[in-house]
C-alpha positions in Angstrom: -91.7 -43.4 -1.7 -88.1 -42.7 -1.4 -85.3 -40.5 -2.7 -81.7 -41.5 -2.0 -80.6 -37.8 -2.4 -82.8 -36.6 0.5 -80.1 -37.0 3.2 -77.5 -35.4 1.0 -79.8 -32.4 0.2 -80.5 -32.0 4.0 -76.7 -32.0 4.6 -76.4 -29.2 2.0 -79.0 -27.1 3.8 -81.9 -27.8 1.4 -85.1 -27.9 3.4 -86.6 -31.3 2.7 -88.8 -32.0 5.7 -91.1 -29.0 5.7 -92.6 -29.4 2.3 -93.0 -33.1 2.8 -94.6 -32.5 6.2 -97.1 -29.9 4.7 -98.1 -32.3 1.9 -98.7 -35.1 4.4 -100.5 -32.8 6.9 -102.9 -31.8 4.2 -103.8 -35.3 3.0 -101.2 -36.6 0.6 -101.2 -40.4 0.4 -97.4 -40.0 0.1 -95.0 -37.2 -0.3 -91.3 -36.9 -1.2 -88.6 -34.5 -2.4 -88.3 -34.6 -6.2 -84.9 -35.2 -7.8 -82.1 -33.3 -6.1 -84.4 -31.1 -4.0 -85.7 -28.3 -6.2 -89.2 -29.4 -5.6 -91.4 -31.8 -3.6 -94.5 -33.6 -4.6 -97.5 -35.3 -3.0 -99.8 -38.0 -4.4 -103.5 -37.6 -3.8 -106.4 -39.9 -4.5 -107.9 -37.5 -7.1 -107.5 -34.0 -8.5 -110.2 -32.6 -6.2 -108.3 -33.7 -3.1 -105.1 -32.3 -4.6 -106.7 -28.9 -5.3 -108.2 -28.7 -1.8 -104.8 -29.5 -0.4 -103.2 -26.9 -2.6 -105.5 -24.2 -1.2 -105.0 -25.4 2.4 -101.2 -25.4 2.1 -101.2 -21.9 0.5 -103.2 -20.7 3.6 -101.0 -22.7 6.1 -99.0 -20.5 8.4 -96.0 -22.9 8.2 -95.6 -22.2 4.5 -92.6 -20.0 3.7 -93.5 -17.0 1.6 -91.2 -17.9 -1.2 -92.7 -21.4 -1.8 -94.9 -21.9 -4.9 -97.7 -24.4 -4.5 -99.8 -25.9 -7.3 -101.7 -29.0 -8.3 -101.5 -30.9 -11.5 -103.0 -34.1 -12.8 -100.8 -37.2 -13.2 -100.4 -38.0 -16.8 -100.0 -41.7 -17.7 -98.4 -42.7 -20.9 -96.6 -39.4 -21.6 -97.7 -36.2 -23.3 -99.2 -36.2 -26.7 -98.9 -33.3 -29.2 
C-alpha cells in the first residue's frame, strides 16, 4: 500500500504514523492514510477480525480522544440502489 501524499501531509503537521501504527498493531494486513490525510484505513482478512481490531483500537491508550474508529465491509462492484 502506498500514498504519495503521506510525506506532504506529515510536512503539514497531519498525524499519519499513529493511526497507521494502531491499525498494524491490532492486526491489519496493511494500513495507509486515505486520500490527503483526513482518514486512514486498514485491511483485514475478514469482518470479524476488523471488528475485533476496532474494539481493541478504541480501548488502546495510544488512541487520541478525538479519533473516530469504525469497521465496514469492503464492497466490491460498487453500491446498488
